[in-house]
C-alpha distance (Angstrom), angle and dihedral (degrees) to the residues before:
residue distance angle dihedral
M1 . . .
L2 3.87 . .
E3 3.81 89.0 .
L4 3.81 92.2 49.9
V5 3.77 97.6 47.5
G6 3.85 95.9 32.7
G7 3.81 91.8 47.8
A8 3.74 92.6 48.0
L9 3.80 94.7 50.0
W10 3.86 92.8 41.9
A11 3.81 89.6 51.6
M12 3.81 90.7 51.7
L13 3.79 97.8 46.5
P14 3.80 93.1 96.4
A15 3.80 88.6 54.2
Y16 3.83 95.4 42.6
V17 3.84 98.1 58.3
P18 3.87 105.5 46.6
N19 3.76 98.4 78.0
N20 3.80 91.1 46.4
A21 3.75 90.0 50.6
A22 3.75 90.4 48.0
V23 3.79 91.5 54.7
L24 3.87 90.4 52.4
A25 3.82 92.1 45.8
G26 3.83 96.7 36.1
G27 3.72 129.3 127.6
G28 3.75 127.0 77.8
R29 3.72 129.9 89.1
P30 3.80 116.1 -6.6
I31 3.78 114.2 -123.3
D32 3.80 91.8 -127.6
G33 3.81 92.3 52.2
G34 3.83 89.3 -136.7
R35 3.79 92.4 -63.0
E36 3.83 118.9 151.5
L37 3.76 137.9 -152.0
G38 3.69 119.7 -158.2
G39 3.77 91.4 -7.8
R40 3.80 94.2 -54.0
R41 3.78 131.0 96.6
L42 3.79 115.4 -96.8
L43 3.79 92.6 -130.4
G44 3.81 111.3 -20.1
D45 3.81 136.5 -127.3
G46 3.85 92.0 -63.5
K47 3.83 94.8 73.4
T48 3.80 108.2 69.8
W49 3.72 136.3 168.5
R50 3.83 91.1 -122.9
G51 3.83 93.5 50.1
T52 3.81 90.8 48.7
A53 3.75 94.4 48.6
V54 3.81 95.0 43.8
G55 3.81 92.8 45.2
T56 3.82 92.0 49.3
A57 3.81 92.2 46.7
V58 3.81 92.6 48.5
G59 3.78 91.9 49.9
V60 3.81 93.0 49.5
A61 3.91 90.6 46.1
L62 3.78 89.6 50.8
A63 3.75 92.1 51.9
M64 3.91 89.4 51.9
L65 3.80 89.2 49.0
L66 3.82 90.5 48.7
N67 3.80 88.1 52.5
Y68 3.78 89.6 55.0
V69 3.84 95.5 48.4
T70 3.81 97.1 39.0
P71 3.80 97.8 96.0
A72 3.81 93.8 50.8
T73 3.81 91.8 42.9
E74 3.79 91.6 50.6
G75 3.83 89.3 50.8
V76 3.85 91.3 51.7
L77 3.83 95.9 44.2
G78 3.80 96.9 33.7
I79 3.78 93.0 -134.0
V80 3.77 136.2 107.2
L81 3.81 114.6 -108.1
P82 3.78 128.5 -166.7
T83 3.80 122.5 -108.9
F84 3.79 124.0 -146.5
P85 3.80 126.2 -118.2
P86 3.84 109.3 -150.2
L87 3.82 93.7 -106.7
A88 3.83 90.9 49.9
A89 3.81 89.6 50.1
L90 3.77 91.1 49.9
G91 3.78 92.3 46.3
L92 3.77 93.7 51.5
A93 3.87 95.7 44.5
L94 3.81 99.7 40.5
G95 3.81 91.8 37.2
A96 3.83 90.3 55.8
M97 3.84 88.8 53.4
L98 3.81 92.7 45.8
G99 3.75 91.2 49.0
D100 3.78 90.9 52.7
I101 3.83 90.7 47.1
G102 3.82 89.2 49.8
A103 3.82 89.6 52.0
S104 3.78 90.2 51.9
F105 3.75 90.1 54.1
L106 3.83 90.8 50.6
K107 3.88 90.6 47.3
R108 3.78 91.3 52.9
R109 3.81 91.0 48.2
S110 3.79 90.4 51.8
G111 3.80 91.5 51.6
R112 3.81 96.9 -106.2
E113 3.80 116.9 140.8
R114 3.76 127.2 -136.9
G115 3.77 109.7 -63.2
A116 3.76 96.4 15.9
S117 3.75 115.4 139.8
F118 3.85 119.7 -107.6
P119 3.83 104.5 178.4
G120 3.80 114.1 -140.9
L121 3.79 95.4 11.9
D122 3.76 92.3 59.9
Q123 3.82 93.0 54.8
L124 3.78 100.7 40.6
D125 3.80 109.0 28.1
F126 3.81 92.7 95.0
V127 3.80 92.6 45.9
V128 3.81 92.1 56.0
G129 3.76 92.1 45.9
A130 3.80 93.2 46.9
L131 3.75 95.2 48.4
L132 3.87 93.8 44.9
L133 3.80 94.9 49.3
A134 3.82 92.7 43.1
L135 3.85 87.7 51.0
L136 3.79 90.2 51.0
L137 3.79 95.1 45.7
A138 3.78 101.5 34.4
P139 3.82 107.7 16.4
D140 3.81 99.6 164.8
W141 3.79 92.4 47.9
T142 3.78 93.7 45.6
L143 3.82 94.1 49.8
E144 3.79 91.8 45.1
T145 3.76 94.7 46.5
F146 3.80 102.5 39.7
S147 3.80 107.2 54.4
L148 3.78 116.1 177.8
A149 3.80 89.0 -99.5
R150 3.83 91.3 54.8
V151 3.78 92.4 47.1
A152 3.81 88.1 50.9
V153 3.80 89.8 52.4
V154 3.80 90.3 50.0
L155 3.80 92.9 48.2
V156 3.85 92.2 51.5
V157 3.87 100.5 38.7
T158 3.85 98.8 38.8
P159 3.82 96.8 69.5
L160 3.81 89.6 50.6
L161 3.82 91.2 50.0
H162 3.74 90.7 45.5
V163 3.81 92.9 55.3
V164 3.82 92.8 46.6
T165 3.76 95.7 47.2
N166 3.83 92.8 46.5
V167 3.83 92.4 50.4
I168 3.80 88.2 51.1
A169 3.80 92.4 47.6
Y170 3.81 90.1 49.6
A171 3.80 92.0 47.6
I172 3.80 92.8 52.3
G173 3.84 91.1 46.1
V174 3.77 102.7 -111.8
K175 3.84 94.9 111.5
N176 3.79 127.4 47.5
E177 3.79 94.5 -147.9
P178 3.81 131.2 39.9
W179 3.82 94.7 -129.9
């Protein structure tokens, strides 16, 4: 059980951190440049080039750090953990950012403003983006690393982690809403 849950969470770490890093580094030019579609912003001010770049870079850097500490961590935990080829790391990190950007687009189309809650989409948008781009860029690694059981763990645990990290970010003042 530890190998299943631990391996699933370890494999997703490069996708879990980019959006948090983007919030901390945010600001700058919005990706949509203020453009609208149907009287609503395409994405909104919360999706910036700087946040996307920093979030992606932090996710890739974390994957490389995890590669470095994997042998020692495996020794401590007594389980086998995945390592990250560069394209898999990029797919997970950039895919997480693109999934979140796609969710912002859908939120604007549904009439929701920046920061508005969209249950389900808010918790899993980045997971879908990360897994899809990783599958596109590193298909063999993704299929080997993300068994159906690991995907199931990710789909169950991620919404819980999402709620906890957002409440913490709200409490320390880096998010305006606790969701």
